[in-house]
N, C-alpha and C positions, 0 to 999 in steps of 0.2 A: 561574555554571554556564551554564545555556543563555541565559539573558537578556543577559549580557556577550557572548556569542557573537552573539546575535541583534542587540545593538545594535552591535558592531565590522562587521557584514555591512551592516547599514542604513547607518552612517556611511562606509564605504566606498562605496556605491553613490551615496552622496548626493556625496561628494567625487569620484568621476569622473562625474557628471552635471552638477555644478556648478564644475567646475574650471577658472573662467573668470571675469571681472570681473563685480562686479555689473550687472546690467542698467542701473540709473539712471545709474551711472557711466560707461557706454557712451554712453546717451544724452545725457549732458551733454557729451560729447567730440563738437566739431564735426568733427574729422578723421573721425570713424567712419562717417559719411554719403557715401554714394556717388551715384552718377547717379540722378536721380529719387528722391533722397529714402530710397532701401534703405541700410539698416545693413550695414556690410562688416566693422567691426573685430569679431575674436573671435565673428564668428558663421558656425560651419560646420555645416549641418544633416547631414552626413554624421558629426559627433561626435556629435551628440543620439541619431541613429539607433542608432548602435554601442553607445553607453551603454545606450539602452533595450533593445536587442536581448541585451546582455550580462546585464543583470539580469533578464531573462525567462529567458534560457537557463539561470541560476543557480537561478533558482526553480522551473523546471520540471525540472531537476536533482535539488532538495531533494524535489518531489513524488513523483517517482520513485521515489527512495531509501526515502521514508516509506512508499510502498505495498508496495516490496519487503519492507520490515522487517514490515508489518502482516500479510502473506501469510506469512512465517516463522512468526511467532507463531500464526497461526491454523493452519497445517499442521503443524507441528512436533509439538503433542501429539498430533494422529492417528498419527503415524509411531512415535512413542516407546511410544505404548500397545500399538501390535500388537506390538513387539518384547518388552514386557514380558509382554504377554499367551502369546506362543509360548514365553518362557522358563518361565514357569509351568505351563503345559500339557505340555511337552515335558520339563521338568526333573526331578530326581531325586525319588525317592519321599519323602512326609514322613517324618520321625521326629519323637520326642516333644519333640525341642530345638527344631526349626525349625516348629513349627506355630503358633506365634504370629506369626512373622514371615510365614509365607505368607499369615495372615488377613490381617495387614496391608497386603501387597501385593495382596491381593484386593480389601480395601475402597478402595485407592487406583487401582485398575484400574477398578471399579465408579463411582468418583467423578468421575476422567478419563474415562471413557465417556460418563458422562452431560454433562459440560461439553463434549465433542466433539460430541456429538450437538444439544446445544443451538446451538453454534457452525454446525453443518450446516444447521439448520433455519433460522437466521437467515440463512445465506447464500442457501439456497435461495428462502427467502421475500423476500429483497429485490432480488435483480436476476439470478439465475440459475434461476428458476422455469422457463424454457423449455428447460432442460437436463434438467430433471428430466420435463418431459414426454416430449421426445424418449427417453430412458432406460425412462421405464414404457409408453412406448406400444407399443414393440416387445414388451414382456412380457404386455400386455393382448392383443395379438393373437394372440400364442403361447397364454395360456389360454384364450381364445376357440376356437381351433382346436382344441386339446386337448378342449374340452368338445362341441366338434361332432363329431369324430372318437368319443369315447366313446357320445356319445347315438345314433350311427347304428349300432353294432356291438352 
């Protein structure tokens, strides 16, 4: 599965990067040396740089894809929970035949809601605490203004 795909990717990267004769083979060939002792045979810095850039670009692409998938997994339950809650609240009145089904859905909503709340609290605690502060600051200012208005009248 994933291991064989990762091995194939690693093999392709190594093959692209090392797609040239062995360094000892180059060094043992007297015709490989140019003026001043520089190695000229099979030694092109642009090919090294191109291979390294390609590997880095592929790795960054995999990282971005993994982040997108993680974000989808994080936010999708929040969106679907809202749809289920709206369906139950706006749905038809309960009859005796579907009371058990409604209780099952309600318990699922409660469980999913708790999980979503845990995810949201981890998200806020980990890296987005400043967003919570920005969102709560206007609410705090509004409450203080309301208390001041009530206190003066």
